[in-house]
N, C-alpha and C positions, 0 to 999 in steps of 0.2 A: 787681313787687308787693313792697311792704315787709312785713317780718314783724311779728308782734304786739308792741306796746309793753309794756315791763316793768310800768309801773303798772297797766295793764289786766289783766295776768295776775294780779298781786297782789290787785287788787280782786275778780276772779272767784273766786280761791281763798278769799278772806275771806268772800265771799257764800255759797259752798258750805259753808264751815265753820259759818257762822251757821244755814244751813238744816238741817244735820245736828244741830246743837244744838237747834234748834226742834223737830225731829222727835223727838229723845230726850226732850225735856221734855213734848211733847204726848202721847206714847204712854202714860206712866203716868197723866197727867191723864185721858185717855179711858178707860183701864181703871178708874181710881178712880170716875169718873162712872158707868160701867156697873155696877160693884160696889155702888154705892149703891142700885141697884134690885133686887139679888138676886145669887145666885151666878153666877160667870163660869166657864164651862167652858173646857177647854184649847183646843178648836177656836175658840171665840169669841175668846179671848185672842190666839191666833196670827193670826186673821183681822184683828182690830182693830190689832194691832201692825204687821202687814205693810201693811194698808190706809192707816193714818194716816201711818206713816213714809214710805212710797213716794209717797203723794199730796203730802205737803209737800215732799219733796226733788225729786220730778219736776216739779211745778208751779213751784216756786221756781227750780229749776235751769234750766228753759226761759227764765224771765224773766232769770236771771243770764246765760245765753248771749246773749240779745238785748242786754243791757247791755254785755257783753264785746265783741260784734261792733261796737257803736257806738263804744265807748271806744277800741278798738284801731285804728280807722281802716279796718277791713275793709269797712265800708259805703261809704266814700268811693270805693273802687275800683268798686263796682257803680253808684254814683250818677254816676260820670264816664263810664260806658259810652256807646257811640254810640247815639243816639236817632234813629229815622227821622223825616223831616219829616211834618208833619200831612197827613193825607189819603192816606198810603201805609203799607204794611205789608210787612215782609220775611218771605217764606215760603221758607225754604231758600235757594236761589240766586236765586229770582225776587222781584221787587218788584212788588206789585200795587196798584192804586188801591182805596181803601176807599170804598164807597158808604154815605152816612149812612142810617140807618133813619128813615123818615118818622114824625113825631109821631102818636100814637094818634088824635088828633082828625082829622087828614087821612085816615087809613085809614077811620075810621067814616063820614066825609062821602062819600068816593068809593065805599065799599061793597066794595072789594077791595084786595089788597096790590099788584097790578100796575098 
């Protein structure tokens, strides 16, 4: 398995930096919006600061991780993994035949699953 490619790492770090910047810009905007409706308590300010910043960084960070995985070639290793032939499934050391589930229309006509 090859290691991550340098451009992918640089792109991931750049995306994280942009997310932190977006979080730092969004927190004062959210607090200003709330302040326009009335006084903002310390508890509310802390909750909004934490909630907005973590939501932006966590949500965007998960997307950035997906982009990093794709750009670094790590997904290629998984995509090239061995795939069982159609109609079989590997369960530990055993390979078993897979029986297709009958369509719902056949089940209703026959009146039973067996």
